[in-house]
N, C-alpha and C positions, 0 to 999 in steps of 0.2 A: 035289340036293334039288328036287322037282317044284314047279311054281308053286302047286299046291293045298296041298302041305305047307307051302310058304313062307308062303302067306296065313294058314294056321291058326297057324303059329308067330308071325307078326307080330301077329295079333289077340290071342293069349294074352299077348304081351309088353305090349301096350297095357293090357289089363285088369289086369295085375299092377302097373302103375305107380301109386304112391300119390299123386303130385302131377304135374300137367301144367302146364308154363309156356308162356305164349303166345309164339310166335315173333315176332321183330321184323320190321317190314315197311317198304315204301316204296310211294308211289303211282305212277301211270303215268309221271310225269315223272322218276322216279328219286329223288324227295325222301323222305328218311327220315321216317317217321311215328311210330316208337317206338324207344326205345333197345334195342339187342340184349341178350338175356338173358346175364348173366355166367355163365361156366363155372366150376364149382368146380375148384380146383387138383387136379392128380393127382400121384402120386408121380413122382419122377425116373425117366426111362426108361433101361433098359439098351440102348444103341444097337447091341449085337451082335444080328444077326438069325440067328445060326447055329442056334439051337434054340428055335423059337417056342413049343414046348410048355412050356418051363421059364423062359424069359427074359421078364420083364415089360417091355413097351415101349408107347410111345404113338404113335398115328397122328393127326396134326393136320391138319385141313382149314382152309385159308385161302381164303375166298371171299366172295361177295356174297349177295344174297337167295336165290339158288338153293341155296346151302349152308346159310344160316340157316334155311330152311324157311318162307318167307313164306306167311302164311295158314294155317299148320299149327301143331300143338303140337310141342314139341321131340322127343318120341319118334316122331313121324311123319316127320321129315326123313330124307333118305337117309343122312347120316352115322350117325345112330342105328341105322338098319336095317343098315348095314354092320357096326357093332359087334356087333349081335345075331347077324348071320350068322357072323362070325368065332367068336363064342362057341359057336354051334350046330355049327360045323365043328371044334370042339376047341381053338381058339385062345383059351383062357379068360383068358389074361394080357394080352390086347390091350385098351387103353383108347383111345377115340376122343374127341378134343377138337374141338368144333364152333366154329371161328373164323370163322363167317360173319357178315357185317355188311351189312344191306340198304343198297343204294345205293352200295356201295363200288366203287372203281376200283383199277387196278393201282398207282396212286400211293398210295392209302390202304393197300392191302395191304402195299406195300413199307415204309411207315412203321410198320405194326403188327407186322410179322414179328419184329423183334428181341426184343420183349417176349414173344411166343409162344415163341420158341426158348429164351429164358432161363428162363421159368417152367415150361414143360412138357418141355423137352429131348426132343423127338420123335425117334423112329427114322425115321419117314416123314412127309414133308410133302406134302400134296396141294393144288395151287394151282388154284383155279377162279375166275379173275378176267379181266376184259377186256371183257365184254359191255357194261358201263356206259360204258367208254371210248368204244366205238363209238356207243352211243346218244346220247352227249353231243358227238359230233363230234370226239373227240380225235385227235391225230396218231398214226398207227400206229407211227411210229418211237419215240415216247415209250412207247407200250404195250410194244413189244419191249424197250426199254431197262429198263423196270421189271420185266418178267418175267425178263429176264436177271439183274438184280441180286438178285431174290428167290431164284432157283435157286442162284446163287453163294453167297448168305448161308446158305441152308439146307445146302448141301453143305459149306461151311466149318465149320458147326456139327456135322458128322458125320451128317447126315440124308440118307436117300434121298429123291428127289423124283419126284412124278408130276404131270403137267400135264393139265388138262381143258380142251379147246378148245370154243369156242362158235361156232356157225354163225350168220351174219347172214341175215335174210330176203332173198328175191330182189329185193325192192323197193329194196335198196341198190345194185343193179346188179352184173353179173357181175365186173367188174374189182375193185371194192371187196371183195366177198365173198371173192374168190380171194386178194387181198392180205391180208385179215384172217385167213383160214385159214392162210396161209403164215407169219404171225407166230408162231403156236403151234408149227407144225411146225419152223420155223427154230430157235427157242430149244431145243426138245426135241432136235433133231439136234446142235446145237452143244454141248450138255452131256451128250448120250448118256443121256437120261432117258426113261422111258416116257411115252407120250402117248395120251390118248383123244381122237381128232380131233374128234368131234361128240357132245356130251353128250346131245342129243336124238335121236340116231340111232334110226330105226325108229318114231318116234312124233311127230316135230316138226310134222307136218301134221294131226294128229288133235286138233281143237279140244276134243273131249270130255275130253282129258287135260290141259287147261289151265284155269286159273281164269278168271273173267269178264274180266280184263284182257288175256287171251290172251298173257301173258308168263310167268307163274309156273305150274309144273306142279301138278296136283291131288295129293291124297293118294294116289290110285290110281296116279299116274304115278311116285311115288317108287320103287316096285318096278322100274319100267323104268329109272330112273336107276341103281339098284343093279345091275341086270342088265348095263348098259353099262359101269359102272366096275369091277365085280368081276373080270372076266377080266384086266384090266390091273393092278389093285392086288394081288390075292391072291398072284401069283407073287413079288411083292417081298418077302414074308415068308420065302420060302425061299432068297432070295439071300444071299450072304455079303459 
């Protein structure tokens, strides 16, 4: 699908939406300013990925404000765009659950994950957490422990797992940014799960694609997040 065709498809999808719910957000200090929108329950997923054209299943995103779509309406967030893209590609039985919560950490995601697994029974869990751990000066060993526990819990529930890594700005120093990057790579390697090393790959230095806080991507940048995540996530639907 070309970028022009994708933009036309995305625009049509937004115009077709009957209701737009405001996405939850946080301020520059990571403080939550609005409660995250509740997601409507979806039917239980068939965790078999053998035939995606016929088997109905759920992809659940567990993340922070980047997943929640801070500053955007729900249909503009990259998880919603991923669902639309799957449908456009013929995966019409895929449902995406946006489990993003602004300001959340790996500890918060670890606490929320059991309820997400129980309610939605996802076939795939995408974990996008850790950025707020670093912004709050959390210990990297705790971040790794929480990520490890979330992957273990999701796999024990029968779900495939994908991890999305976040890059820290150079101002954090080369040693810390390297150690932070290695947390995601280490957990992914230990559990043999797909990893997107850098969510902002290819546009992280382009301030035009970030909101005024210089932290949260704009609506135009959501297509870039989709483009980065899609090559890692899409093959997971074909695996057995």
